[in-house]
C-alpha positions as CSV (number, residue, x, y, z in Angstrom):
1,L,-2.1,5.5,54.4
2,G,-5.1,6.9,52.5
3,S,-3.2,8.6,49.9
4,S,-3.5,8.6,46.1
5,P,-0.5,7.5,44.0
6,R,-0.5,11.2,42.6
7,E,0.1,12.4,46.0
8,C,3.1,10.3,46.9
9,V,6.8,11.1,46.0
10,V,8.9,7.8,45.6
11,I,12.6,7.4,45.9
12,E,14.2,5.0,43.7
13,D,17.9,4.1,42.9
14,S,17.2,1.7,39.6
15,P,15.7,2.6,36.2
16,T,13.1,-0.4,37.0
17,G,12.0,1.0,40.0
18,V,11.5,4.5,38.6
19,R,9.7,3.0,35.8
20,A,7.7,1.1,38.3
21,A,6.5,4.3,40.2
22,V,5.7,6.4,37.1
23,A,3.6,3.5,36.0
24,A,1.8,3.5,39.5
25,G,1.3,6.9,38.8
26,M,3.5,8.3,41.5
27,T,6.2,11.2,40.9
28,C,9.8,9.6,41.4
29,W,13.0,11.0,42.3
30,G,16.2,9.1,41.5
31,Y,19.0,8.4,44.0
32,A,21.9,8.3,41.4
33,A,24.8,7.3,43.8
34,A,25.3,3.9,42.3
35,E,23.1,4.6,38.9
36,S,23.4,7.0,35.7
37,P,21.4,10.2,36.5
38,E,20.7,10.1,32.8
39,D,19.2,6.3,32.9
40,L,17.2,7.0,36.0
41,R,16.1,10.5,34.1
42,A,15.3,8.6,31.0
43,A,13.3,6.3,33.1
44,G,10.8,8.8,34.2
45,A,12.6,10.1,37.2
46,A,11.6,14.1,37.9
47,H,14.5,15.0,39.9
48,N,17.9,13.2,40.6
49,F,20.5,13.5,43.7
50,D,23.5,11.8,44.6
51,T,23.8,12.1,48.4
52,V,21.1,11.9,51.1
53,A,22.5,15.3,52.1
54,E,21.4,16.6,48.7
55,L,18.1,15.2,49.4
56,S,17.6,16.5,52.7
57,A,18.6,20.3,51.5
58,F,16.1,19.7,48.6
59,L,13.4,18.8,50.9
60,D,14.1,21.8,53.4
61,R,13.8,24.1,50.5
62,L,10.5,22.5,49.4
63,T,9.1,23.0,53.1
64,A,10.8,26.6,54.0
65,P,8.2,28.8,55.1
66,N,8.0,32.0,52.2
C-alpha cells in the first residue's frame, strides 16, 4: 500500500500479535474481548478496547473535525 510501518495501526487480540506488530515498528491497539488488557499493554499495545463499538467511537473521536 506504500505506507511505512510507522504510518500503520494494527489491531491485535493476543500478546504474541502485539509483540509482532511492535517489532515491525507499527502502533498496535489491543482488542481485549478475550484477553487481559494488562497482558496486551505489557506486550506493547498503545491502546486497548473491549468492543468494536468502543473502537468505532475512538476512531470517530480521532477523525472528528476540530
